[in-house]
N, C-alpha and C positions, 0 to 999 in steps of 0.2 A: 596416607596417600591424599593428595590434593583433589578436591572435588572438581568435576568438569563444570565449567561456567556456562550458563545459558542466559542470553538476553531475551526477555519476554516482551514482545510487542503488545500493543493494545489490539483491539478488534475494529469492527465497523464504526466509523465516525458519522458518515453521511446518513446512513439509515437510522442510527440511533437518534440523530437530530430530528429526522422526519417523525419518528415514533413519538418522541417527547414533545415536539412542537404542536402536533396535531394538525399540521398544515398539509394541504394536498400536494403530492409530489409534482415537481416541475422539472424541466431539463436541468436546471441548476438548483435542485431541491435543497442541497445542503449549504448553498451560498447565501441566499437571501436571508436565511435565519440568523446569520451573523450580524446583519443590520438590525433586524427586528427583535431578536432575542439572544444577544451575545452571551449572556450568562449561561445559557444552555450549553454552549461549547465548552466552557470551563467546567461545567458540571459533568459532562461526558468524560473529559480527560481525567478529572478527579476520581470518578467512579472506577476507571480502569486502573489508576494507580492504587486505589484502595483495595482492589482485589488481587494485586500482585504484579501488574505490568510495570516495566521499568523504562518504557518509551512512550512519549506522547507524540503521536503523528499529527501534524498540523492539518487543519481542515482547509487545505489549499489544493487538493487534488484536481478539481475542475476549474479553479480560479485562474484561468489563463486568458490572455487578451482575446484570442480568437473566439473562445467560447462566450466570454462576457459580451463581446461586441454583438453577437446574435441577439442578445437580450437587452441591448442598450445600456449595459452596465460597465462598459470598458473604462469609463472615467472613474469608477469606484475601486479599481483594482488595488491601488496602494492602500486605500482604507481597509479593504477586505484582507489583504495580506497582513496588515498590522493587527487587526482584530484577531485573526487566526493565531499569529505568533504570540500576542499578548495572552490569549486564553491558554495556550499550551504551556507557556513559561510560568504563568500564574499558578496553574495546577501543579506543575513540577516543583516549583519553589515551595508551595504550601506542603507538598508531600515530603520535601527535604532532599530528594535525590532523583536521578533519572536523566534520560536524554530527551531532547526535543528534535524530532526528525521532520525535516521540511518535505512534505509530500508534493511531488511534481508528477502529474499524470500525462497521458497522451494528448497531443494536439488534436483538435477538431472533435474526436469522439473516441470512446473506449472500444476496444476490440475491432477497430476498423483501420488496420495498417494500410489497407489498399487506398484510402483517401488521405492519408497523412502526407505532408510535404516531404520531399527528399531531405536527406541528412543535412546538406549544405544550407537549405532554407530553414530547417527545423532549428539548427544551431542558433541562428539569428533570432528566431521567435522565442526561444527558451532563455536567451541571455538576460532579459530584463527580470524575469521572476527569479532566476537562479541568483543573480547579483543581489536582489533584494532579500530573499529568504536566507541566504547564506550568512548574512551579517549577524543574525541573532539565533540561529539554530546550531545544533551540535553536529548534525548529520544531514546530508542531502539524500532523500529517499525517492529515487526515480521509479515510478510504479507502472505496472501493467503494460510493459513493452511487449508488443505482439509480433514484431518482426526484427530482424537484425538491423536493417536500415533505420528503423524507428529508434532503436537503442543507440545506434551510432550518433544520430542527431542530438539526442539528449546528453550523451556522454561528451560530445565535442564541447558543449557549453559548460557542463559541470566541471570538467577538468581544468577550466581556467580560473577557478576559485579554490582557495586553500581550505577545503573542508573534506572530511571523509565522505565517500560516495558509496551508497548501497543501491544496487540496481535490481529490480524485480521484473521477471518475465512471466507472462500469462500464456498458458498452454491450452491446447485442444482439450475440451472437457472429457473426452473419452479416449484420448491417446496422448499421454503425457510425454511421448517422445517427439512431439511436434509443437512448434509455436502455433498460435492461432492463424498466422500467415500461411501455414502449411510447411514452412521450412523446418528442417531437422533441428531439434533443440541442441544437439551436440555442435551444430554449426555456429553457435554463439562464441565458441572458443577464440576465433580470430579477433572479434571485436573486443572481447575481454582482455586478451593479451595486448591489444593496441592501447587500451586506456587504463588497464590495471585497477579496476574498482576495488574498494576495501571489502565488499561482500557481494555475493550473487544470490538472489532469492527467487523463489517461485511464488507467484501470488494470484489471487482472484480466479481460480479454477476449482473444479471439484476436488475434494481431498484425495479421492482415489487416483486421479490423474496426477496430482501433485506428488504423491508417493512415488509414482513411476518416474517423474521428473527428477526428484531428489536423488535417486540412484544414479542418474546420468550426470547431474551437476556435481555430485560427490567425486567424480573422476576428473574434474577440470582443474583441480589444484588451487581453488580459491576458498576462502571462508564462505560458508553458505548457510542458507536457511529457507524457511517456507512459511507461508500463511495462506490458507485456502478460504474459499467462500462457502456459503451455505445455500446456494441456488441449485435447483434441479439441473439447469444448464443455462447458457446464454443463448436465448432463442432468436429467431429471425425478426420478431417484432421489435426487440431491443436494438437490432442493428439498423433500423430505419433512422431517418434524420430526426434529431432532437427527441430522443426517447425519454421516457420517465420510468422510474424503477418499478412501478406497479405492473410493468409488462413482464416482469420476471417472477418466477414462483419459488418461494422458500421451501426447502426440504423439510419433511416432517420426521425424517429418520436420522437426524443429526443432533442428538441431545448433547449437552456439554460433556458428558462422559464419553459418548461415542466419538465426538470430535477430538477429545484428548487422547484417545487411543492412536489416532493418526499422528498427533503431535509427538507422542512418545516414540512412535516408530521412526519419525524423521530424525529425532535426536539420536536414536540407536544407529541410524545411518550416518551420523556425523554432523548433523545440523546443529548450529550453536545460536541461531537467531530464529525464534518461532513466535507465532501469534495467530491472529485471525484477520479475515477480510470481511467483505459484505455479508451480513446476516449472522456473523459470529460476534456475539455481544459480551458484556461484562460477566454474565453467568458462565459462559464458556471459558473465558480467561481465568476466572476464579478457580474452576475445577482444574484447568491446565496448571495453574501455579501450584495448587495443592499436590497434584500428582507428580509434577516435575520434582518438587522438593522431596516428596515421599520416596521417589526413585533414587534419591541420593545426589541429585545435582544441585548446584548453587546458582540461584537466580541473581543476576547482576544487572 
């Protein structure tokens, strides 16, 4: 009998860079480090590959024109995209196999779909980064979509390039049946049917909520997966303008083995793409890789 195949994502990129760089977190904490210490980015990707991950997610999540402009870095965007792609590709090639997933985050701010531009405007704003990243990546990974309209805007732009698209939605930390916008998670079915992405994921929410979401997404008829964060919750301080990651609290009850229990449950529910998000590091992915293999699955 052929083993079920699982794609194992990496984990946190931005926070790993902050921890390793020793720099004080800023609103673009993971971006400036690419200019000052680009070798660190390659190191993080390599560490994830070395513990069993099969995907390098580029360090481009917040490297968007509108976010860079607030910090006076908008003219560096092509340079930053190149460094991020170079780092992921170098680590992948050194490892010998794997995918490079081009990370594309929300416009303006994470978890704030209320201030995101409408889909028609978002499509235009996303076009440049999607066009650029799609040239050298294997997959477009649209992350942390918190409303249906937010997802619509990103998918409008992504569908115009010939690359596989994975789209990840973030849900309420304590009610996985709802997007962070308050909309029903099941309501994403219309936008998914409209654009037909290659995979639908749940990301950057508490793993307990992600487990609830996975059961819902499993009914939508798409290839699906999940990767949770290790925060206690996304609090009100982080929802203010230009937040820094030190406004959030890391959980103390989510060891690599504890996290892996959630991962295995998602796989049991049918997920075929799993990994980690913020505060889920190489140690977590290492245990996940070991336990996934021990459970009889093939990591690809």
